C-alpha positions as CSV (number, residue, x, y, z in Angstrom):
1,M,95.9,88.8,92.4
2,R,95.6,90.6,95.7
3,N,93.7,93.6,96.8
4,L,95.7,96.3,98.6
5,K,94.4,98.6,101.2
6,Y,96.6,101.7,101.7
7,V,96.6,105.2,103.1
8,V,98.3,108.2,101.6
9,Y,99.3,111.3,103.5
10,R,101.5,114.3,103.0
11,E,104.8,114.5,104.8
12,G,106.8,117.7,103.9
13,D,107.2,117.9,100.2
14,Y,106.2,114.3,99.5
15,F,103.2,112.0,99.7
16,V,103.7,108.8,101.7
17,S,101.8,105.7,100.8
18,Q,101.5,103.0,103.4
19,C,100.1,99.5,102.8
20,L,97.7,98.2,105.5
21,N,98.2,94.6,104.4
22,T,102.0,94.6,104.8
23,D,104.6,96.6,106.6
24,I,105.6,98.4,103.4
25,S,105.5,102.0,102.5
26,S,106.7,104.3,99.8
27,F,106.5,107.9,98.7
28,G,106.3,110.2,95.7
29,E,106.0,113.8,94.6
30,S,102.3,113.3,93.9
31,I,99.6,111.0,95.2
32,D,99.6,109.0,92.0
33,E,103.4,108.5,92.1
34,A,103.3,107.5,95.7
35,V,100.6,104.8,95.0
36,K,102.4,103.6,91.9
37,N,105.7,103.3,93.9
38,L,103.8,101.4,96.7
39,K,102.3,98.9,94.2
40,D,105.8,98.3,92.7
41,A,107.3,97.8,96.2
42,V,104.6,95.4,97.3
43,E,104.9,93.4,94.1
44,L,108.6,93.1,94.6
45,Y,108.0,92.0,98.2
46,L,105.5,89.3,97.1
47,R,107.9,88.0,94.5
48,D,111.1,88.2,96.6
49,D,110.4,85.6,99.3
50,P,107.0,83.9,98.6
51,E,107.4,81.3,101.4
52,N,107.8,84.0,104.1
53,I,105.1,86.5,103.0
54,V,103.1,88.2,105.6
55,F,100.0,89.6,103.9
56,N,97.1,90.4,106.1
57,N,93.7,90.6,104.5
58,V,92.1,93.9,105.5
59,G,88.3,94.3,105.4
60,D,86.7,97.7,105.6
61,A,89.1,100.4,106.5
62,L,88.4,103.8,108.1
63,I,90.8,106.7,108.2
64,G,90.0,109.1,111.1
65,E,91.4,112.1,112.9
66,A,91.1,113.0,116.5
67,V,92.7,115.4,118.9
68,I,94.2,114.1,122.1
69,N,96.0,115.6,125.1
70,G,99.6,114.8,125.2
């Protein structure tokens, strides 16, 4: 069993869920759907090629927002 760290944000009409442990993301029409779809995608990734898995353990995570010039 592995613990996932993820972030969810709105993009247009959908919510995007992005896993911080892997380079995998998914989406859904609700936050719950986006998270469920992400869990399913990560489970498939872990099952698909167990010898070449890249799964980074992520400790504490912080989501922030800042304004920059650019």
